[in-house]
C-alpha positions in Angstrom: 0.0 0.1 0.1 2.9 2.3 -0.5 2.3 5.7 -2.1 -1.3 5.2 -1.4 -3.2 8.8 -0.8 -6.4 8.0 0.3 -9.2 10.2 1.9 -12.6 11.8 1.8 -14.9 14.6 1.7 -14.4 16.5 4.7 -16.6 19.5 6.0 -15.1 23.1 6.0 -16.9 25.2 8.8 -16.6 28.9 9.3 -15.5 28.5 12.8 -12.5 26.1 12.1 -11.9 26.3 8.3 -9.0 24.3 6.9 -7.9 23.4 10.6 -11.1 21.6 10.9 -10.9 19.7 7.7 -7.3 18.4 8.7 -8.7 17.2 12.1 -11.5 15.4 10.8 -9.4 13.8 7.8 -7.0 12.6 10.4 -9.9 11.1 12.6 -10.6 8.9 9.5 -7.0 7.7 9.0 -6.7 9.6 5.9 -3.6 11.2 4.4 -5.4 13.4 2.1 -8.7 15.0 1.9 -11.2 17.1 -0.3 -13.7 19.8 0.8 -15.7 22.8 -0.4 -14.8 25.9 0.8 -18.8 26.8 1.3 -22.1 25.0 0.4 -21.8 23.7 -3.1 -25.4 25.1 -3.7 -24.8 28.7 -3.2 -22.6 31.5 -2.8 -22.1 32.0 0.7 -18.3 32.1 1.7 -16.6 33.0 4.9 -13.4 35.0 4.7 -10.4 32.9 4.7 -8.9 33.0 8.1 -5.2 33.3 7.6 -4.3 32.1 11.1 -6.4 28.9 11.1 -4.9 28.3 7.7 -1.4 28.5 9.1 -2.2 26.2 11.8 -3.5 23.7 9.5 -0.4 23.9 7.3 1.5 23.1 10.5 -0.6 20.1 11.6 -0.5 18.8 8.0 3.5 18.9 8.1 3.5 17.3 11.5 0.9 14.2 10.3 2.9 13.9 6.8 -0.2 15.1 4.8 1.2 16.6 1.7 -0.8 19.6 0.8 -0.2 19.1 -3.1 -2.4 16.0 -2.7 -5.2 18.0 -1.1 -8.3 19.0 -3.0 -10.9 21.4 -3.2 -14.1 21.0 -5.1 -15.8 24.0 -6.8 -19.5 24.5 -6.3 -22.1 22.7 -8.5 -23.6 26.1 -9.1 -20.8 27.0 -11.4 -22.1 26.1 -14.7 -19.7 27.1 -17.6 -21.5 25.1 -20.5 -24.6 27.2 -20.9 -24.0 31.1 -21.9 -27.3 32.2 -20.5 -27.6 35.3 -18.1 -25.8 33.4 -15.3 -22.5 32.6 -17.6 -20.8 35.8 -16.5 -21.6 35.0 -12.8 -20.1 31.5 -13.2 -17.0 33.0 -14.6 -16.7 35.8 -11.8 -17.6 33.1 -9.0 -15.1 30.6 -10.3 -12.3 33.2 -10.3 -13.3 34.2 -6.8 -12.9 30.5 -5.7 -9.6 30.0 -7.4 -8.4 33.2 -5.3 -9.9 31.4 -2.5 -7.9 28.2 -3.3 -4.9 29.9 -3.6 -5.4 31.8 -0.3 -5.6 28.2 1.3 -2.4 27.1 -0.4 -4.2 24.1 -2.1 -3.1 23.5 -5.7 -6.0 21.1 -6.8 -9.6 22.2 -7.8 -12.1 19.7 -9.1 -14.7 21.4 -11.3 -17.8 19.9 -13.1 -17.5 20.8 -16.8 -21.0 21.8 -16.9 -24.4 21.5 -18.6 -25.3 22.9 -21.9 -29.0 22.6 -21.3 -30.1 22.4 -24.7 -27.8 24.2 -26.6 -25.9 21.0 -27.8 -22.6 19.4 -26.6 -20.4 21.2 -29.3 -21.8 24.7 -28.1 -21.4 23.6 -24.4 -17.9 22.6 -24.8 -17.0 25.7 -26.9 -18.5 27.8 -24.0 -16.6 25.8 -21.2 -13.2 26.4 -23.3 -14.1 30.5 -23.5 -14.5 30.5 -19.9 -11.4 28.6 -18.8 -9.5 30.8 -20.9 -11.0 33.9 -19.3 -10.2 32.5 -15.8 -6.9 31.0 -16.1 -3.8 32.7 -16.9 -0.1 32.5 -16.7 -0.1 33.6 -13.2 -2.8 31.0 -11.9 -1.3 28.7 -9.3 -4.3 26.4 -9.3 -4.4 23.2 -11.4 -8.3 22.8 -12.5 -9.3 19.1 -12.6 -12.3 18.4 -14.9 -14.4 15.8 -13.6 -15.7 13.1 -15.7 -19.5 12.9 -15.8 -22.3 10.4 -15.8 -24.2 12.0 -18.6 -27.2 12.9 -16.5 -29.4 15.5 -18.3 -27.4 17.7 -20.6 -23.9 17.4 -18.6 -20.7 17.9 -21.0 -17.7 15.6 -20.0 -19.7 12.1 -20.0 -16.8 10.7 -22.5 -13.1 10.9 -22.5 -13.5 12.4 -26.1 -15.3 15.4 -24.7 -12.9 16.1 -22.0 -10.3 16.0 -24.4 -12.0 18.4 -26.7 -12.0 20.9 -23.8 -8.3 20.2 -22.7 -7.3 20.5 -26.6 -9.0 24.2 -26.5 -7.4 25.7 -23.5 -4.7 28.3 -23.6 -2.8 26.9 -20.7 -3.0 23.4 -20.9 -0.4 22.6 -18.1 -3.2 24.2 -15.4 -6.3 22.1 -16.9 -6.3 18.1 -16.0 -8.7 15.3 -15.2 -10.4 14.1 -12.1 -11.8 10.7 -13.0 -14.9 9.7 -11.0 -15.5 5.7 -11.1 -19.1 6.1 -10.2 -19.7 8.5 -13.0 -17.8 6.7 -15.8 -19.6 3.5 -14.8 -22.9 5.4 -14.8 -21.8 6.8 -18.4 -21.1 3.3 -19.8 -17.6 2.3 -19.2 -17.1 -1.0 -17.8 -14.7 -1.2 -14.9 -14.6 -4.8 -15.0 -12.1 -4.2 -17.9 -10.3 -1.1 -16.3 -7.0 -2.1 -18.3 -8.7 -1.3 -21.5 -10.4 2.0 -19.8 -7.1 3.3 -18.8 -5.4 2.4 -22.3 -8.3 4.5 -23.7 -8.0 7.3 -21.5 -4.2 7.4 -22.0 -4.9 7.3 -26.0 -7.4 10.0 -25.8 -6.3 12.3 -23.0 -3.0 11.1 -21.5 -2.5 9.7 -18.1 -0.1 12.6 -17.3 -3.3 14.6 -17.2 -5.1 12.5 -14.2 -4.7 14.3 -11.2 -7.3 13.2 -9.1 -9.6 10.0 -8.6 -13.1 10.0 -6.8 -13.4 6.5 -5.7 -17.2 5.7 -5.5 -19.2 2.7 -6.0 -22.7 3.0 -7.9 -26.2 2.0 -7.0 -26.8 1.9 -10.6 -26.3 -0.2 -13.5 -23.8 0.5 -16.1 -24.7 3.0 -18.7 -27.7 4.2 -16.5 -26.5 8.2 -16.5 -28.0 8.5 -13.2 -25.0 9.5 -11.0 -26.0 7.7 -7.6 -23.0 7.0 -5.3 -22.8 3.9 -3.3 -20.5 2.9 -0.3 -17.2 1.2 -1.5 -17.7 -2.4 -2.3 -21.4 -2.5 -2.3 -22.7 -1.1 -5.2 -22.6 -2.4 -9.2 -18.8 -1.8 -9.8 -17.6 -4.0 -6.5 -14.9 -4.3 -4.2 -12.4 -6.1 -6.3 -12.8 -3.8 -9.3 -12.3 -0.6 -7.1 -9.4 -2.2 -5.2 -7.8 -2.9 -8.8 -8.2 1.1 -9.6 -6.9 2.0 -6.1 -3.9 -0.1 -6.3 -3.0 0.2 -9.9 0.8 0.8 -10.4 -0.1 3.7 -13.2 -2.2 5.5 -10.7 0.3 5.6 -7.7 0.6 9.2 -6.2 -2.7 10.3 -7.5 -5.0 11.4 -4.6 -7.9 9.0 -4.3 -11.0 10.6 -2.8 -14.1 8.9 -1.2 -17.5 10.5 -1.9 -19.9 7.8 -0.6 -22.8 8.0 1.2 -23.4 8.6 4.9 -25.2 5.6 6.6 -28.4 6.3 8.5 -28.8 5.1 12.1 -31.5 2.8 11.1 -32.9 1.5 7.6 -35.9 4.0 8.0 -34.1 7.0 9.7 -33.1 10.0 7.9 -32.2 12.1 10.7 -29.1 10.5 12.1 -26.4 10.1 9.4 -22.8 8.9 9.9 -19.9 9.4 7.9 -18.7 5.9 6.7 -14.9 7.0 5.6 -13.1 5.9 8.9 -14.3 2.4 8.2 -14.1 2.4 4.5 -10.4 3.8 4.6 -9.4 1.0 7.1 -11.3 -1.5 4.6 -9.4 -0.4 1.7 -5.8 -0.4 3.8 -6.6 -4.1 4.8 -7.8 -4.9 1.1 -10.7 -7.0 2.5 -14.3 -6.3 2.2 -16.0 -5.6 5.4 -19.3 -7.2 5.0 -20.9 -5.6 8.4 -19.6 -2.3 7.4 -23.1 -0.6 7.9 -23.5 -2.2 11.3 -20.1 -1.4 12.4 -20.5 2.2 11.5 -23.7 2.5 13.4 -22.4 0.8 16.5 -19.4 2.8 16.5 -21.2 6.2 16.5 -24.1 5.3 18.8 -21.4 4.6 21.2 -19.4 7.8 20.4 
C-alpha cells in the first residue's frame, strides 16, 4: 500500500475552516482529503482565516499530509457550458473560488465541466473552453481538474473524447487536467470490469499525465444508467475487487484518491441521524478486504460515541 494517498470529502466550517478539515481527515485515518470552501449549492462564503490556515499547514506537516495532494471541489452552481444570463456570474464566481483556493495554499480544484441545457454538447464545450481561457492565466497557481460526468441530463464531459476536446482548446493546458470519478464513468457506460482497457483508452484519448485526482465511488446503478448515484465502497454495481484494482493500480500511484460515498443512517428508515462511513471504508481499503458488516459497524461505532 506504499504511496497510497487515500482520503474523503470532509467539512470546511466557518469557525474552524481548513484546520477543522485536517482534524476530521486525520480522525478517519486519511492522509489526504477534499472539501468545499462553502455550501456547493450557493455563494455564501466566509473570509479565509489566515491564522487557521497557518495552523492547518503546520498540522499537515506534523502528520505527513502533503498539501499538494489535498483537493478543493468547486461548487455545483458554476455552469460554464450554458452561456445564458448566469454565464458571467459563473466565470466571476470561479475566479473568486480560485483566489480562495490559492489563499488556502491548495493546488487542486475539481470542477464539473457544466451542462449545456439544450444548446448541444458542441456549443457547451465551446463555452467551457471560452470560460476557462477567461479564468486561467499564466499567473494561476491552481490546477483545475475537470471531472468525468455520468451523462445525466445535458452534462458535458461524459466521455473521454468530450473532456479531450476541452483540454485541446484551453490556452494553458499545463493548468487544466482531469478528475476521474469511478461512479460517473460506470454510469456513463464504461465497463470497470475491464479497467485496463479503460486506462488505455484514457491514455490514448487524453493522456495519463493529465489524470490528477480520482474519486473512488461505487454506484447504485447499472452500467450506462446515466443517473449518478454513489454507493458505499464495494457495495454497488462496480464492486470491491474492481475498485481495489483501480485503487492499487501501479500506473495510478501518487494520485490522490477521494471517497464521496454516502453517509449511513442510524436505521434503515431513519433520515435524521446519519454517520460518515470514511473511517471504516479507509480501514477496509488499507486491509484490502471487504467488510460485509460495514453498515452495522459504522452504526455501532457512532451510537457509542
